[in-house]
C-alpha positions in Angstrom: -127.6 -133.8 12.9 -128.6 -129.7 13.1 -131.6 -128.3 14.4 -133.4 -126.2 12.1 -136.9 -124.2 12.3 -138.9 -123.8 9.7 -142.1 -121.6 9.0 -145.2 -123.2 7.3 -148.2 -121.5 6.0 -151.0 -121.8 3.3 -153.9 -119.7 2.3 -155.7 -121.8 -0.2 -157.5 -125.0 0.0 -157.6 -127.1 2.8 -155.2 -125.0 5.1 -154.8 -127.3 8.0 -154.4 -130.3 6.0 -152.1 -128.7 3.2 -149.7 -128.1 6.8 -150.3 -131.5 7.9 -149.4 -132.7 4.4 -146.1 -130.8 4.8 -145.1 -132.0 7.6 -145.3 -135.5 6.0 -143.2 -135.2 3.3 -140.7 -133.3 5.2 -139.9 -136.2 7.1 -140.1 -137.8 4.1 -137.0 -135.6 2.5 -135.0 -136.4 5.7 -136.0 -134.6 8.4 -137.2 -135.4 12.1 -140.1 -133.3 13.3 -139.1 -132.7 17.3 -141.6 -130.1 17.8 -144.5 -128.3 16.2 -146.1 -125.1 17.0 -150.0 -124.1 17.2 -151.7 -123.3 14.4 -152.2 -119.4 14.0 -154.3 -117.9 11.6 -153.0 -114.5 10.2 -153.9 -111.7 8.1 -151.8 -111.1 4.9 -149.3 -108.6 5.3 -148.2 -107.3 1.6 -150.7 -108.2 -0.3 -153.8 -107.7 1.9 -156.4 -108.6 -1.0 -156.2 -112.2 0.0 -157.4 -115.0 2.0 -156.1 -115.2 6.0 -152.9 -117.6 6.7 -153.0 -120.4 8.6 -149.2 -120.6 9.8 -147.6 -122.6 12.0 -143.5 -123.4 13.0 -141.6 -126.4 13.2 -138.4 -127.7 14.8 -136.8 -130.3 13.4 -133.5 -132.3 13.1 -131.6 -132.8 10.0 -128.3 -134.0 8.6 -129.0 -132.1 5.2 -127.1 -128.9 4.2 -128.9 -125.9 3.7 -128.7 -125.5 -0.1 -129.8 -129.6 0.0 -132.5 -128.8 2.7 -133.6 -125.6 0.3 -134.1 -127.7 -2.5 -136.1 -130.5 -1.0 -138.5 -127.9 0.4 -138.9 -126.5 -2.7 -139.6 -130.2 -4.2 -142.2 -130.4 -1.3 -144.0 -126.9 -2.6 -144.4 -127.7 -6.4 -145.6 -131.4 -5.5 -148.1 -129.5 -3.6 -149.4 -127.4 -6.2 -147.4 -124.4 -5.2 -147.4 -121.7 -8.1 -145.2 -118.4 -7.7 -148.0 -116.1 -9.8 -148.0 -113.3 -7.8 -144.9 -111.9 -5.3 -146.4 -112.0 -1.7 -149.6 -113.6 -3.4 -152.4 -116.6 -2.3 -150.2 -119.9 -1.8 -151.1 -123.8 -1.4 -147.9 -124.0 0.7 -144.9 -122.1 1.7 -142.1 -123.4 3.4 -139.2 -120.9 4.7 -136.5 -121.7 6.6 -136.3 -119.3 9.9 -132.7 -121.1 11.2 -130.2 -123.4 10.4 -128.6 -124.0 13.7 -127.5 -120.9 14.6 -125.6 -120.4 11.5 -125.9 -117.3 9.3 -126.2 -117.9 5.5 -126.0 -114.8 3.1 -125.9 -116.4 -0.4 -127.9 -115.8 -3.7 -130.2 -118.7 -3.1 -130.7 -118.5 0.7 -130.4 -116.2 3.5 -130.8 -117.5 7.3 -132.1 -116.4 9.5 -134.9 -115.5 7.2 -134.7 -112.1 6.3 -137.8 -111.0 7.5 -138.7 -113.1 10.4 -138.6 -110.3 12.8 -141.3 -108.4 11.5 -143.7 -111.0 11.2 -145.8 -112.1 14.4 -146.9 -115.0 12.4 -143.6 -116.5 12.7 -142.3 -115.2 16.1 -145.6 -116.2 17.8 -145.3 -119.5 17.0 -141.6 -119.6 17.5 -141.7 -118.1 21.2 -144.4 -120.9 21.9 -142.1 -123.8 21.0 -138.5 -122.4 21.6 -138.8 -119.1 23.4 -135.4 -118.8 24.8 -133.8 -119.6 21.5 -131.8 -116.6 20.7 -131.0 -114.8 17.1 -127.9 -115.6 15.9 -127.6 -112.1 14.5 -129.3 -109.5 17.5 -128.9 -112.5 20.0 -132.1 -111.5 21.3 -134.6 -114.4 22.2 -137.9 -115.0 20.3 -139.7 -114.2 23.5 -138.1 -110.8 23.3 -138.7 -110.2 19.5 -142.0 -110.9 20.1 -142.5 -108.7 23.1 -141.2 -105.8 20.8 -143.6 -106.3 17.6 -146.9 -104.6 17.3 -149.5 -104.9 14.4 -150.4 -108.1 12.5 -153.3 -109.8 13.8 -153.1 -113.4 14.7 -155.2 -115.9 16.3 -153.7 -119.2 18.0 -155.9 -121.9 16.8 -155.3 -125.2 18.2 -152.2 -127.1 19.0 -151.1 -130.0 16.4 -149.8 -133.3 17.4 
């Protein structure tokens, strides 16, 4: 079993329900969710003229290999109505592999750790909440340290989910 951290986000429709549905479908696809962060409402970063996001991070265990996991995530996104029309644009659901154990992966289809996680408060805040001492396998810094060093981007912690 490998421990993985996944970032979930949605800014269209019933955002909280979308995150809940994504978690349920991830478990159907062979993941055992161990911990779930609070919900965080976050301002869009690169394409500002869109609704705010709800984000969270889940810690899960899986026997899936990284590309198998990616394939299942894409299947869930499609099942939930995700359409990739505008880069960085609005979405019903977005699921990113943030970490796969302590491995680094750099392939045409997948980069782990997620290449931009260090710039994203909406990833670092929930990561620091559920795994503050987890270390980035590249920089060797903890999630707590990376969050403390980041400035900018409005993120509001909303609620703890079950």
